[in-house]
N, C-alpha and C positions, 0 to 999 in steps of 0.2 A: 448091604454094601458098606464097606469100611470107609471111614472118613479119611481124607488125605491129610497127612501130617506135614506136608510141604507148605511153607509159608511163601506167599507171593509178596516179596518185600516191596515191589513197585507199587502195590496197592495200599500199603500202609500209610497212614497219615504221618506227617513229620514227627509228631510227639511219640507215636507208637514205634516209629522207626528208630528214634533215639533210644527208647526203652529196649528194643530188640538188640541194638548194637551193644548196649551195656551188658545185657544178660547173656547173649549168645556169642559175643565177640570179646568184650573186655574181660569178663571173668575167666574164660579159658586162657587168654593172653597173660593175665596176672599169674595164673597157675604155672604156665610154661616158663615165665620169667623166674619164678621161685625154683622150679625144677632145674633149670639150666644153671642158676646160681649155685645150687647144691652140688651139681656135677663139678663145677669149678672148685668149690671148697673142699670136696672129697677127692681131689685129684691124687692118684697114686704117685709117690715120689719117684718110682722107677720108670715112669711112663716115658716112651720115646718122643712124644710130641711136646715136650716141655717148652721149646722155643716157640713153636706154633701156638701153643696154648696161651703164652704170655700176651701175644698180640691179639689173639681171639678174645681173651678175657677183657682186655682194655676196651676193645670195640664193643663187646657185649655189654659191659657196664655202662658205657656211653649210650648205647641203644636203650638199655633198661631205663636209664635216667630220662631219656627223651620220650619213651613210651609212657612212663609213669606221669610225666608232666602233661602229655597229651590227654591221657585219661582223666587226670585231675581237671584240666581246662574244660574238657567236654562235659564231665559229670557235674562240675560245680558252677560252670558259667554258661557254656553254649547250649547244652541240652535243656536245662531249666528255662532258658530264654525261649527256646523253640516250643517246649511243651506247655509252658504256663501262660504265655500271652494269649488272650482270647479276643482282644479288641484289635481290629485291623488298623485303626488309627494309631494305636500305640506301636504296632509293628512297623508301620511306615516311618515312624520317627526314629526307630532303632536300626542300627546297621550291624550286620554280622561281619566279623573280621575274616572274610573268606580268604583273602590273600595270606593272612597269617596262618590260617588253618592249612592251606595248601603248601606254604613254605615249611611248616613243621612236618607235614607228610613227606615232602621231598627229602628233608634231612633224614628222616627215618628210613626211607627207601634207599638212600645213599649208603647208610650204615649197614642195612641188610645186604646190599650188593657187595660191599667190602667183605662182610662176614662170609657170604656165599663164595666169593673168590678164594679166600683163605682156606675154606673148607672144601675145596675142590668141587664146587657146585653140588655138595652133599653126595658125591659119588665116592664110596669107600675105596681106599687104597689098600693093597695087600698088607703093608707094614703097620697099619693102624691097629692100636690096641682095641679091645672090646669096649673099654671105658670111653675112648675117643669116638668110636662108632656110635655109641649111645648118645654121647654129647652132641655129635653132629646130627643125629636123628632128631633130637629135641630142637636143635637150631632150625632144622628144616621145617618142623611143625610150626614153630614160632613164625618163621618167614612166611609160610603159607597163610597162617591165620591173620597176621598183620596186613599182608597185601590184600587179602580178601576184605578186611575191615576198611582199609583205605579206599578200595574200589567202591564199596557200598556208600561210604560217606561222600566221596567226590562225584560219583556218577548217579546216585539216587537221592541222597539226602540234600546235598548242597543245591542242586538245581531246583528242588521243590521249595527249599527255604529261601533261596535268592529271590524267587518270584514274590514271596510274601514280605520279606524284610527290606530288601535293598532296591526298592522302587524309587525312581526319581520323584522328588517332591513337587 
């Protein structure tokens, strides 16, 4: 019988879930950010979508900045705090900035929504160039990957961690 390669993330400990998010979510997101940035840099001069691209690129670079900041905060501050603390007494004294995490996630989802609207909900229009279609395809992949990551963090990781860290004293 073959072993299942599906990971039941609900059963992972908070530390292992943090590691899972870094390797299975943040690394592909970083790659997608680089790929999309390259599409913008290599934009053909004769492209029909120049006006739309200007607004999309501004929003994308803002999104990129927010996502990179989120990844830095998580990998340098939040995840080490979750994964390295072994003493419950220490955990009870520390508070996780859950509201700040959720605010950052909302800001990122707002930017994704604006990009989605400008890109026609990632449904290709007949006049779009092949380059713009590829660009929108990569944006769609980024959108899905980021939303999935936010879902895992807010619905699986944060509830587990709040029980451990943010208990009343």
